[in-house]
C-alpha positions as semicolon CSV with decimal commas, in nm:
position;residue;x (nm);y (nm);z (nm)
1;M;-0,019;0,020;-0,023
2;K;0,290;0,250;0,101
3;K;0,462;0,176;-0,234
4;V;0,156;0,253;-0,445
5;L;0,070;0,568;-0,242
6;N;0,462;0,647;-0,269
7;F;0,403;0,606;-0,634
8;Y;0,094;0,829;-0,710
9;I;0,276;1,089;-0,507
10;I;0,600;1,091;-0,746
11;Y;0,387;1,067;-1,069
12;R;0,088;1,264;-0,954
13;L;0,147;1,552;-1,252
14;P;0,187;1,222;-1,528
15;I;-0,121;1,072;-1,378
16;I;-0,335;1,378;-1,373
17;I;-0,287;1,427;-1,705
18;L;-0,355;1,084;-1,815
19;L;-0,673;1,103;-1,618
20;I;-0,776;1,406;-1,792
21;G;-0,671;1,259;-2,127
22;L;-0,924;0,937;-2,017
23;G;-1,194;1,196;-1,915
24;I;-1,202;1,365;-2,286
25;L;-1,204;0,992;-2,446
26;S;-1,490;0,903;-2,167
27;H;-1,656;1,212;-2,344
28;Y;-1,580;1,151;-2,697
29;L;-1,750;0,793;-2,645
30;K;-2,095;0,921;-2,465
31;D;-1,970;0,814;-2,116
32;E;-2,077;1,116;-1,946
33;I;-2,047;0,997;-1,579
34;T;-1,710;0,811;-1,588
35;A;-1,578;1,151;-1,790
36;W;-1,691;1,319;-1,500
37;L;-1,532;1,124;-1,233
38;L;-1,232;1,105;-1,393
39;Y;-1,208;1,511;-1,458
40;I;-1,292;1,486;-1,047
41;T;-1,029;1,295;-0,957
42;A;-0,778;1,466;-1,143
43;G;-0,885;1,783;-1,000
44;I;-0,890;1,661;-0,638
45;S;-0,505;1,526;-0,753
46;L;-0,409;1,857;-0,890
47;M;-0,487;2,017;-0,557
48;L;-0,288;1,773;-0,383
49;Y;-0,005;1,815;-0,605
50;F;0,023;2,195;-0,502
51;M;-0,113;2,201;-0,145
52;M;0,088;1,870;-0,025
53;G;0,365;1,825;-0,313
54;T;0,616;1,519;-0,259
55;M;0,715;1,601;0,114
56;R;0,566;1,235;0,224
57;V;0,832;1,087;0,012
58;V;1,090;1,336;0,076
59;Q;1,065;1,286;0,454
60;D;1,090;0,916;0,410
61;A;1,432;0,962;0,202
62;V;1,533;1,194;0,454
63;Q;1,470;0,923;0,761
64;E;1,603;0,653;0,564
65;G;1,955;0,829;0,521
66;E;1,901;0,856;0,112
67;I;1,979;1,227;0,052
68;E;1,994;1,225;-0,325
69;K;1,648;1,078;-0,317
70;A;1,543;1,331;-0,111
71;Q;1,696;1,586;-0,325
72;K;1,522;1,485;-0,574
73;Y;1,198;1,467;-0,509
74;L;1,204;1,811;-0,311
75;S;1,295;1,947;-0,673
76;Q;0,967;1,851;-0,781
77;I;0,810;2,106;-0,571
78;K;0,806;2,381;-0,815
79;F;0,566;2,638;-0,610
80;P;0,599;2,592;-0,231
81;R;0,456;2,893;-0,111
82;L;0,120;2,712;-0,244
83;L;0,164;2,455;0,006
84;L;-0,016;2,414;0,321
85;K;0,153;2,596;0,603
86;P;0,264;2,317;0,803
87;I;0,412;2,119;0,498
88;R;0,563;2,466;0,406
89;S;0,735;2,484;0,680
90;A;0,854;2,120;0,693
91;F;0,975;2,219;0,301
92;Y;1,193;2,481;0,397
93;M;1,336;2,295;0,733
94;V;1,406;1,984;0,511
95;Q;1,579;2,212;0,254
96;S;1,788;2,391;0,532
97;N;1,903;2,039;0,640
98;L;1,989;1,950;0,305
99;F;2,200;2,312;0,233
100;M;2,354;2,244;0,565
101;A;2,485;1,921;0,483
102;S;2,662;2,075;0,194
103;D;2,848;2,346;0,390
104;N;2,601;2,593;0,226
105;L;2,552;2,825;0,489
106;A;2,381;3,083;0,298
107;G;2,114;2,853;0,159
108;A;2,035;2,684;0,525
109;E;1,986;3,010;0,683
110;S;1,758;3,172;0,443
111;N;1,582;2,856;0,413
112;I;1,509;2,822;0,824
113;R;1,443;3,158;0,864
114;K;1,158;3,122;0,583
115;S;0,990;2,794;0,785
116;M;0,984;3,025;1,090
117;K;0,826;3,279;0,884
118;T;0,524;3,033;0,808
119;K;0,291;3,111;1,092
120;S;0,027;2,806;1,143
121;K;-0,098;2,678;1,479
122;L;-0,034;2,322;1,381
123;V;0,372;2,399;1,338
124;G;0,369;2,562;1,684
125;D;0,557;2,277;1,800
126;M;0,840;2,362;1,532
127;E;0,946;2,688;1,659
128;G;1,192;2,543;1,898
129;A;1,341;2,293;1,625
130;N;1,347;2,579;1,391
131;L;1,547;2,833;1,653
132;M;1,774;2,517;1,735
133;Q;1,835;2,515;1,340
134;L;1,919;2,857;1,298
135;A;2,162;2,854;1,590
136;F;2,364;2,565;1,497
137;I;2,411;2,733;1,115
138;Q;2,479;3,039;1,348
139;L;2,813;2,820;1,549
140;K;2,863;2,723;1,193
141;K;2,946;3,078;1,058
142;G;3,136;3,180;1,403
143;E;2,828;3,348;1,514
144;M;2,853;3,247;1,914
145;K;2,659;3,529;2,083
146;E;2,352;3,501;1,827
147;A;2,380;3,096;1,832
148;R;2,369;3,104;2,223
149;L;2,106;3,301;2,261
150;N;1,894;3,114;1,985
151;L;1,937;2,821;2,185
152;I;1,826;2,921;2,476
153;A;1,502;3,060;2,317
154;A;1,465;2,686;2,143
155;V;1,475;2,556;2,465
156;K;1,196;2,784;2,615
157;A;1,034;2,701;2,332
158;G;1,018;2,363;2,360
159;I;1,187;2,089;2,159
160;T;0,980;1,790;2,188
161;D;1,267;1,532;2,048
162;K;1,503;1,404;2,335
163;E;1,795;1,338;2,120
164;S;1,760;1,704;1,999
165;L;1,720;1,862;2,315
166;S;1,980;1,705;2,450
167;A;2,235;1,820;2,148
168;C;2,096;2,138;2,222
169;Y;2,210;2,124;2,585
170;L;2,528;2,014;2,493
171;Q;2,606;2,263;2,260
172;L;2,510;2,556;2,517
173;T;2,737;2,363;2,763
174;S;3,031;2,383;2,518
175;I;2,971;2,740;2,429
176;E;2,924;2,837;2,826
177;I;3,264;2,658;2,903
178;Q;3,426;2,883;2,627
179;R;3,257;3,178;2,815
180;K;3,396;3,037;3,120
181;Q;3,078;3,036;3,309
182;N;3,138;2,639;3,441
183;R;2,870;2,675;3,660
184;V;2,596;2,732;3,393
185;A;2,773;2,494;3,199
186;K;2,736;2,209;3,437
187;E;2,391;2,253;3,506
188;Y;2,341;2,250;3,100
189;F;2,539;1,911;3,100
190;K;2,329;1,768;3,375
191;K;2,043;1,862;3,182
192;A;2,201;1,717;2,842
193;K;2,310;1,382;3,049
194;A;1,970;1,326;3,210
195;L;1,815;1,290;2,880
196;K;1,992;0,982;2,841
197;P;2,036;0,998;2,425
198;K;2,086;0,669;2,249
199;T;2,224;0,824;1,929
200;D;2,577;0,721;1,920
201;E;2,728;1,058;1,826
202;L;2,553;1,226;2,148
203;V;2,654;0,932;2,351
204;K;3,026;0,988;2,229
205;Q;2,978;1,371;2,315
206;I;2,843;1,325;2,667
207;K;3,153;1,056;2,770
208;E;3,384;1,330;2,635
209;M;3,245;1,600;2,773
210;D;3,207;1,428;3,152
211;K;3,562;1,352;3,149
212;H;3,627;1,728;3,068
213;I;3,384;1,877;3,287
214;V;3,472;1,781;3,632
215;R;3,803;1,890;3,571
216;L;3,672;2,250;3,535
217;P;3,644;2,488;3,893
218;G;3,318;2,625;3,985
């Protein structure tokens, strides 16, 4: 069923054209009921094409680590401003992630800011994730002051994913150590550790930080 749905999403535009063609043929054969059913199906599919795009298969590809596929499916969305707001926000978030993976920091920041501007009650819980993403981009650009403020704002806004929240606290730990605010750093580290992340990279970072932070005064 999933394969059929994904096929429909990926090839929605050619399917729409086919449905319209079959509708015209049905009209020619004087089968009005079939013709209108085909036209209505084509109309609904066209609406979904503009309002939802290929985001479902894009997110599946990202989760499976197939970045090239994700980029390919993402490029099929020609009019992102017509997407439903929650889907549009996710579109810009994924775009930002892909740009960041290729070290295009300007593109990554531009897209995450577009995601943040997409106001929707349904994407309220994405505010924290967006702020965290922006902070990580700023860190790569060497903008530590701005990154720190956005990480703090991200925590306040709420980050639902424990792994991401732990990563956020770990990054704040490192920033506060650089600012020589050891007490604050230790508090952030306790919070990062308490979340018990399972991602290999985070587990490794916590082990390394554990060795280092106990030697800090304060």
